[in-house]
A tleap script that builds the chain and sets N, CA, C and O, in Angstrom:
source leaprc.protein.ff14SB
mol = sequence {
  NMET ALA ILE ILE LYS ARG HIE TRP THR PRO
  GLU ALA ALA ASP GLU TRP ARG LYS GLU ASP
  TRP ILE ALA ILE VAL LEU SER ALA LEU SER
  TYR VAL LEU LEU THR VAL GLY SER ALA LEU
  SER PHE LEU LEU LEU THR SER GLY PHE CILE
}
set mol.1.N position { 8.491 6.268 21.274 }
set mol.1.CA position { 8.886 6.484 19.892 }
set mol.1.C position { 7.799 5.941 18.967 }
set mol.1.O position { 7.275 4.848 19.179 }
set mol.2.N position { 7.476 6.709 17.959 }
set mol.2.CA position { 6.436 6.326 17.024 }
set mol.2.C position { 6.936 5.246 16.054 }
set mol.2.O position { 8.123 5.176 15.735 }
set mol.3.N position { 6.021 4.427 15.606 }
set mol.3.CA position { 6.376 3.371 14.655 }
set mol.3.C position { 6.730 3.973 13.301 }
set mol.3.O position { 7.684 3.552 12.646 }
set mol.4.N position { 5.946 4.961 12.896 }
set mol.4.CA position { 6.195 5.618 11.601 }
set mol.4.C position { 6.636 7.051 11.861 }
set mol.4.O position { 5.922 7.821 12.503 }
set mol.5.N position { 7.805 7.401 11.365 }
set mol.5.CA position { 8.330 8.736 11.539 }
set mol.5.C position { 7.668 9.672 10.556 }
set mol.5.O position { 7.494 9.315 9.391 }
set mol.6.N position { 7.291 10.871 10.996 }
set mol.6.CA position { 6.565 11.798 10.147 }
set mol.6.C position { 7.339 13.060 9.780 }
set mol.6.O position { 6.924 13.803 8.890 }
set mol.7.N position { 8.436 13.304 10.442 }
set mol.7.CA position { 9.226 14.505 10.150 }
set mol.7.C position { 10.669 14.107 9.885 }
set mol.7.O position { 11.256 13.323 10.630 }
set mol.8.N position { 11.239 14.664 8.802 }
set mol.8.CA position { 12.604 14.351 8.419 }
set mol.8.C position { 13.364 15.617 8.113 }
set mol.8.O position { 12.779 16.654 7.798 }
set mol.9.N position { 14.672 15.520 8.207 }
set mol.9.CA position { 15.532 16.588 7.706 }
set mol.9.C position { 15.695 16.351 6.207 }
set mol.9.O position { 15.446 15.244 5.730 }
set mol.10.N position { 16.106 17.367 5.463 }
set mol.10.CA position { 16.295 17.148 4.020 }
set mol.10.C position { 17.309 16.051 3.708 }
set mol.10.O position { 17.149 15.319 2.732 }
set mol.11.N position { 18.339 15.936 4.520 }
set mol.11.CA position { 19.344 14.892 4.294 }
set mol.11.C position { 18.772 13.496 4.544 }
set mol.11.O position { 19.065 12.561 3.799 }
set mol.12.N position { 17.965 13.358 5.578 }
set mol.12.CA position { 17.381 12.064 5.917 }
set mol.12.C position { 16.309 11.657 4.899 }
set mol.12.O position { 16.047 10.469 4.710 }
set mol.13.N position { 15.695 12.642 4.251 }
set mol.13.CA position { 14.641 12.337 3.271 }
set mol.13.C position { 15.198 11.702 1.992 }
set mol.13.O position { 14.460 11.059 1.246 }
set mol.14.N position { 16.480 11.880 1.746 }
set mol.14.CA position { 17.102 11.296 0.549 }
set mol.14.C position { 17.427 9.820 0.726 }
set mol.14.O position { 17.735 9.145 -0.256 }
set mol.15.N position { 17.370 9.307 1.927 }
set mol.15.CA position { 17.717 7.903 2.193 }
set mol.15.C position { 16.472 7.044 2.277 }
set mol.15.O position { 15.401 7.510 2.666 }
set mol.16.N position { 16.629 5.776 1.905 }
set mol.16.CA position { 15.525 4.814 2.004 }
set mol.16.C position { 15.371 4.407 3.460 }
set mol.16.O position { 16.342 4.002 4.098 }
set mol.17.N position { 14.171 4.510 3.985 }
set mol.17.CA position { 13.851 4.129 5.362 }
set mol.17.C position { 12.754 3.044 5.347 }
set mol.17.O position { 12.228 2.666 4.301 }
set mol.18.N position { 12.445 2.573 6.549 }
set mol.18.CA position { 11.418 1.521 6.631 }
set mol.18.C position { 10.053 2.040 6.205 }
set mol.18.O position { 9.225 1.265 5.726 }
set mol.19.N position { 9.804 3.334 6.370 }
set mol.19.CA position { 8.539 3.894 5.942 }
set mol.19.C position { 8.355 3.781 4.424 }
set mol.19.O position { 7.243 3.582 3.935 }
set mol.20.N position { 9.452 3.911 3.699 }
set mol.20.CA position { 9.397 3.777 2.257 }
set mol.20.C position { 9.036 2.342 1.851 }
set mol.20.O position { 8.237 2.135 0.938 }
set mol.21.N position { 9.619 1.370 2.520 }
set mol.21.CA position { 9.321 -0.023 2.214 }
set mol.21.C position { 7.897 -0.392 2.594 }
set mol.21.O position { 7.249 -1.185 1.910 }
set mol.22.N position { 7.411 0.186 3.689 }
set mol.22.CA position { 6.005 -0.054 4.082 }
set mol.22.C position { 5.076 0.485 3.006 }
set mol.22.O position { 4.099 -0.172 2.646 }
set mol.23.N position { 5.369 1.675 2.487 }
set mol.23.CA position { 4.548 2.264 1.432 }
set mol.23.C position { 4.585 1.450 0.164 }
set mol.23.O position { 3.561 1.303 -0.503 }
set mol.24.N position { 5.754 0.910 -0.190 }
set mol.24.CA position { 5.872 0.080 -1.389 }
set mol.24.C position { 5.024 -1.167 -1.289 }
set mol.24.O position { 4.300 -1.511 -2.223 }
set mol.25.N position { 5.111 -1.852 -0.150 }
set mol.25.CA position { 4.367 -3.089 0.044 }
set mol.25.C position { 2.866 -2.840 0.091 }
set mol.25.O position { 2.091 -3.556 -0.544 }
set mol.26.N position { 2.460 -1.824 0.845 }
set mol.26.CA position { 1.031 -1.557 0.969 }
set mol.26.C position { 0.406 -1.077 -0.347 }
set mol.26.O position { -0.729 -1.442 -0.657 }
set mol.27.N position { 1.120 -0.280 -1.107 }
set mol.27.CA position { 0.562 0.202 -2.366 }
set mol.27.C position { 0.436 -0.945 -3.388 }
set mol.27.O position { -0.568 -1.045 -4.093 }
set mol.28.N position { 1.455 -1.797 -3.459 }
set mol.28.CA position { 1.373 -2.944 -4.375 }
set mol.28.C position { 0.245 -3.871 -3.963 }
set mol.28.O position { -0.511 -4.341 -4.813 }
set mol.29.N position { 0.124 -4.135 -2.697 }
set mol.29.CA position { -0.945 -5.004 -2.189 }
set mol.29.C position { -2.334 -4.423 -2.490 }
set mol.29.O position { -3.238 -5.151 -2.899 }
set mol.30.N position { -2.495 -3.135 -2.288 }
set mol.30.CA position { -3.801 -2.512 -2.542 }
set mol.30.C position { -4.162 -2.540 -4.018 }
set mol.30.O position { -5.325 -2.759 -4.359 }
set mol.31.N position { -3.186 -2.322 -4.910 }
set mol.31.CA position { -3.468 -2.397 -6.348 }
set mol.31.C position { -3.862 -3.808 -6.775 }
set mol.31.O position { -4.773 -3.979 -7.585 }
set mol.32.N position { -3.189 -4.806 -6.244 }
set mol.32.CA position { -3.527 -6.188 -6.580 }
set mol.32.C position { -4.916 -6.549 -6.070 }
set mol.32.O position { -5.710 -7.144 -6.798 }
set mol.33.N position { -5.213 -6.194 -4.824 }
set mol.33.CA position { -6.525 -6.528 -4.270 }
set mol.33.C position { -7.648 -5.774 -4.981 }
set mol.33.O position { -8.738 -6.320 -5.152 }
set mol.34.N position { -7.405 -4.543 -5.393 }
set mol.34.CA position { -8.409 -3.780 -6.128 }
set mol.34.C position { -8.660 -4.404 -7.484 }
set mol.34.O position { -9.807 -4.494 -7.922 }
set mol.35.N position { -7.615 -4.833 -8.147 }
set mol.35.CA position { -7.758 -5.478 -9.457 }
set mol.35.C position { -8.515 -6.797 -9.359 }
set mol.35.O position { -9.411 -7.069 -10.158 }
set mol.36.N position { -8.154 -7.600 -8.391 }
set mol.36.CA position { -8.829 -8.902 -8.226 }
set mol.36.C position { -10.291 -8.690 -7.833 }
set mol.36.O position { -11.179 -9.367 -8.351 }
set mol.37.N position { -10.538 -7.757 -6.921 }
set mol.37.CA position { -11.921 -7.482 -6.514 }
set mol.37.C position { -12.762 -6.944 -7.643 }
set mol.37.O position { -13.935 -7.300 -7.754 }
set mol.38.N position { -12.200 -6.097 -8.485 }
set mol.38.CA position { -12.925 -5.565 -9.632 }
set mol.38.C position { -13.242 -6.665 -10.627 }
set mol.38.O position { -14.358 -6.751 -11.140 }
set mol.39.N position { -12.254 -7.505 -10.895 }
set mol.39.CA position { -12.488 -8.603 -11.847 }
set mol.39.C position { -13.563 -9.555 -11.345 }
set mol.39.O position { -14.437 -9.968 -12.108 }
set mol.40.N position { -13.503 -9.900 -10.080 }
set mol.40.CA position { -14.511 -10.820 -9.529 }
set mol.40.C position { -15.909 -10.193 -9.499 }
set mol.40.O position { -16.902 -10.884 -9.722 }
set mol.41.N position { -15.988 -8.900 -9.226 }
set mol.41.CA position { -17.290 -8.253 -9.205 }
set mol.41.C position { -17.865 -8.103 -10.612 }
set mol.41.O position { -19.082 -8.167 -10.784 }
set mol.42.N position { -17.006 -7.901 -11.632 }
set mol.42.CA position { -17.485 -7.885 -13.007 }
set mol.42.C position { -18.031 -9.251 -13.425 }
set mol.42.O position { -18.922 -9.343 -14.270 }
set mol.43.N position { -17.485 -10.306 -12.822 }
set mol.43.CA position { -17.991 -11.648 -13.087 }
set mol.43.C position { -19.183 -11.993 -12.198 }
set mol.43.O position { -19.678 -13.120 -12.235 }
set mol.44.N position { -19.646 -11.029 -11.401 }
set mol.44.CA position { -20.776 -11.163 -10.509 }
set mol.44.C position { -20.592 -12.271 -9.477 }
set mol.44.O position { -21.540 -12.976 -9.132 }
set mol.45.N position { -19.382 -12.413 -8.998 }
set mol.45.CA position { -19.118 -13.366 -7.921 }
set mol.45.C position { -19.194 -12.629 -6.609 }
set mol.45.O position { -18.753 -11.484 -6.513 }
set mol.46.N position { -19.751 -13.271 -5.590 }
set mol.46.CA position { -19.959 -12.638 -4.289 }
set mol.46.C position { -18.650 -12.196 -3.657 }
set mol.46.O position { -18.591 -11.138 -3.029 }
set mol.47.N position { -17.615 -12.980 -3.813 }
set mol.47.CA position { -16.327 -12.627 -3.190 }
set mol.47.C position { -15.743 -11.343 -3.764 }
set mol.47.O position { -14.956 -10.682 -3.086 }
set mol.48.N position { -16.102 -10.968 -4.985 }
set mol.48.CA position { -15.633 -9.724 -5.562 }
set mol.48.C position { -16.249 -8.500 -4.917 }
set mol.48.O position { -15.626 -7.439 -4.872 }
set mol.49.N position { -17.459 -8.637 -4.422 }
set mol.49.CA position { -18.114 -7.509 -3.763 }
set mol.49.C position { -17.659 -7.353 -2.323 }
set mol.49.O position { -17.798 -6.282 -1.733 }
set mol.50.N position { -17.111 -8.430 -1.756 }
set mol.50.CA position { -16.638 -8.358 -0.389 }
set mol.50.C position { -15.265 -7.707 -0.404 }
set mol.50.O position { -14.651 -7.534 0.649 }
savepdb mol mol.pdb
quit
């Protein structure tokens, strides 16, 4: 069984699943890390470029 399900029925697509929560957490984390990295690179700090 796959960790992330890729095919749903229309009825199952209306319900919140673990894939939805994974997407919420990863998208929020990526936006925060992108913002912090951009701010640090504008300040010319090495950690912002990493």
